[in-house]
C-alpha positions, 0 to 999 in steps of 0.5 A: 418202961416195963414191957406192959407199960409199952404194950399198953402205950402202943410201943413195941414190946417183947411178948416173951417178957415174964410178966406178960407170959404170966398174965397170958397163961392165966388168961388162958387157963381161965378161958379154958376153965370157963369153957369146960363148965356147963351153962347150968354152972352159972355161979362158978362161970361168973366167978371166972368172969369177974377174975378174967375181966376185973373191969367188967360192967353187971350182967355180962354173958359170954356163950363159951367157947371163949378165948382171950389173951390177957383179959385184963385189957378188955373192958365190958360195959353193962348188959353185954352178950357174946355168942359162941366162939368169941376171941379177943387178942387184947394185947392193946385195951379193947373197950366195949360199951353198954348193951353190945351184942356180938354174934358167933365167931367174931374176933377182935385182934389188936396185935400188930407185927412189923411189915418187913420179915427181918424185923418181924421174924423170931430173934435170939438174945446173946444167951440163945433165948428167942423173942420177937417184937410187936406192937398193938392198937386198941379197939373201941365198940361204943354203947348199943352196937350189934356186931353180927356173926363172923366179923373180925375187928382189926386194931386201931378201930373205933365203932361208933354208938348204935351201929350194926356191923354185918355178918362176915365183915372185916373192920379196918377203919373207923365206922361212924355212929348209927349206921349199917355197915358190912363188907371186906373192908367194911364200909357204911351201907346206910344210916339207921332211921326210925323206918328200921323199927321192928314195928315196920316188920311183918313179924307178928 
């Protein structure tokens, strides 16, 4: 297996592999170029998004700045929106459904490192070059979710359709559909019902 194949299958892989290094450098460059463009440069920004996310759906809008490790391993559905400072370390596949809203300062982190220092620390090849081994766990966010500000989503998590993750949460386990969940670690607070309709709020 190539190191890229190991990465995508959740096995230990060498992050210094030349193919992976090239992919990260490209994603980092595209992230930087996107961040440097004013919002009015819509066409140029969309060209970058299409190159960074070849599997993205229509009408994707990401408020800069953004930072992605690979980009290619993240899939957005249709009509997704993210506010400032979205960071996705997509060392494993990140699947984001349709109509997902993501607040400012959110992070999706798929990388995992060995727990024991002797296995986690940098190692040396016979030629003196340095490497380390890591693995990653995928993340899935299903349709119609709202991820509020300052949320961290850890690898191996699935968030069910229609769920809201409250601000400042750290999501370390699966969250079911159609609930309000929050906290560190993130836990279900209650189900979402028709009582949550905007019609019941005194906003008009």
